[in-house]
C-alpha positions as a LaTeX table, in Angstrom:
\begin{tabular}{lrrr}
\hline
Residue & $x$ (\AA) & $y$ (\AA) & $z$ (\AA) \\
\hline
Met1 & 19.02 & $-13.06$ & 4.57 \\
Cys2 & 15.21 & $-13.17$ & 5.00 \\
Asp3 & 12.77 & $-11.00$ & 3.31 \\
Ala4 & 9.74 & $-9.56$ & 4.67 \\
Thr5 & 7.55 & $-12.56$ & 3.20 \\
Glu6 & 9.77 & $-14.53$ & 5.44 \\
Leu7 & 9.15 & $-13.06$ & 8.87 \\
Pro8 & 6.20 & $-13.27$ & 10.78 \\
Asp9 & 3.50 & $-10.20$ & 10.06 \\
Leu10 & 2.96 & $-8.33$ & 13.59 \\
Phe11 & $-0.61$ & $-6.92$ & 11.78 \\
Glu12 & $-1.68$ & $-10.49$ & 12.11 \\
Gly13 & $-0.62$ & $-11.11$ & 15.53 \\
Ser14 & $-1.29$ & $-8.24$ & 17.97 \\
Glu15 & 0.00 & $-10.27$ & 21.26 \\
Gln16 & 3.30 & $-10.30$ & 19.61 \\
Gln17 & 3.85 & $-6.39$ & 19.51 \\
Pro18 & 5.72 & $-4.35$ & 21.93 \\
Glu19 & 3.70 & $-2.09$ & 24.32 \\
Ala20 & 4.23 & 1.44 & 22.52 \\
Leu21 & 2.92 & $-0.75$ & 19.12 \\
Pro22 & $-0.54$ & $-1.62$ & 19.46 \\
His23 & $-1.54$ & 2.43 & 20.28 \\
Ile24 & 0.25 & 3.07 & 16.77 \\
Val25 & $-1.21$ & 0.42 & 14.84 \\
Glu26 & $-4.73$ & 1.55 & 16.02 \\
His27 & $-4.63$ & 5.20 & 15.26 \\
Tyr28 & $-3.14$ & 4.83 & 11.77 \\
Ala29 & $-5.82$ & 1.88 & 11.43 \\
Val30 & $-8.18$ & 4.27 & 12.24 \\
Leu31 & $-6.87$ & 7.31 & 9.72 \\
Leu32 & $-6.94$ & 4.84 & 7.22 \\
Asp33 & $-10.40$ & 3.75 & 7.59 \\
Leu34 & $-11.89$ & 6.59 & 7.19 \\
Gly35 & $-10.60$ & 7.16 & 4.24 \\
Asp36 & $-10.67$ & 10.81 & 4.67 \\
Arg37 & $-6.71$ & 11.28 & 3.72 \\
Asp38 & $-4.96$ & 10.02 & 1.04 \\
Gly39 & $-3.77$ & 6.51 & 2.46 \\
Tyr40 & $-0.25$ & 6.06 & 0.54 \\
Gln41 & 0.51 & 9.74 & 2.65 \\
Val42 & $-1.18$ & 8.31 & 5.82 \\
Cys43 & 1.03 & 4.88 & 5.39 \\
Ala44 & 3.92 & 7.32 & 5.05 \\
Glu45 & 3.34 & 8.84 & 8.58 \\
Phe46 & 2.34 & 5.74 & 10.02 \\
Trp47 & 6.02 & 4.29 & 9.00 \\
Arg48 & 7.80 & 6.55 & 10.24 \\
Ala49 & 6.09 & 5.99 & 13.98 \\
Asp50 & 6.55 & 2.73 & 13.90 \\
Glu51 & 10.45 & 3.21 & 12.77 \\
Arg52 & 10.47 & 5.70 & 15.67 \\
Val53 & 10.29 & 2.52 & 18.44 \\
Gly54 & 11.96 & $-0.26$ & 15.95 \\
Tyr55 & 9.36 & $-1.38$ & 13.73 \\
Thr56 & 9.28 & $-1.11$ & 9.65 \\
Phe57 & 6.35 & $-2.41$ & 7.36 \\
Ser58 & 5.58 & $-2.19$ & 3.42 \\
Tyr59 & 3.24 & $-0.28$ & 1.96 \\
Gly60 & 1.94 & 0.25 & $-1.62$ \\
Leu61 & 0.75 & 2.85 & $-3.92$ \\
Asp62 & $-2.53$ & 1.72 & $-2.54$ \\
Gly63 & $-2.40$ & 2.70 & 0.94 \\
Val64 & $-2.07$ & $-0.66$ & 2.46 \\
Pro65 & 0.37 & $-1.70$ & 4.69 \\
Tyr66 & 1.80 & $-5.50$ & 5.21 \\
Gly67 & 4.26 & $-7.41$ & 6.88 \\
Leu68 & 4.77 & $-5.34$ & 10.09 \\
Arg69 & 8.30 & $-6.16$ & 11.94 \\
Leu70 & 11.44 & $-5.69$ & 13.92 \\
Leu71 & 13.69 & $-3.08$ & 12.10 \\
\hline
\end{tabular}
């Protein structure tokens, strides 16, 4: 079984993302960059949106997403 650290991080390679994913990533990246909302809560919404299209990622209490990968 692979853990998240062994899989390619699709945050670092947008050309590997399926068609719907870059739009989701960009939307939530803007929200996180604005910083006017709690980053952890934004990541929770972002995570749910990614899971609806078959992807997931990890994030910590700091509200920084990492390890975007296929479910």
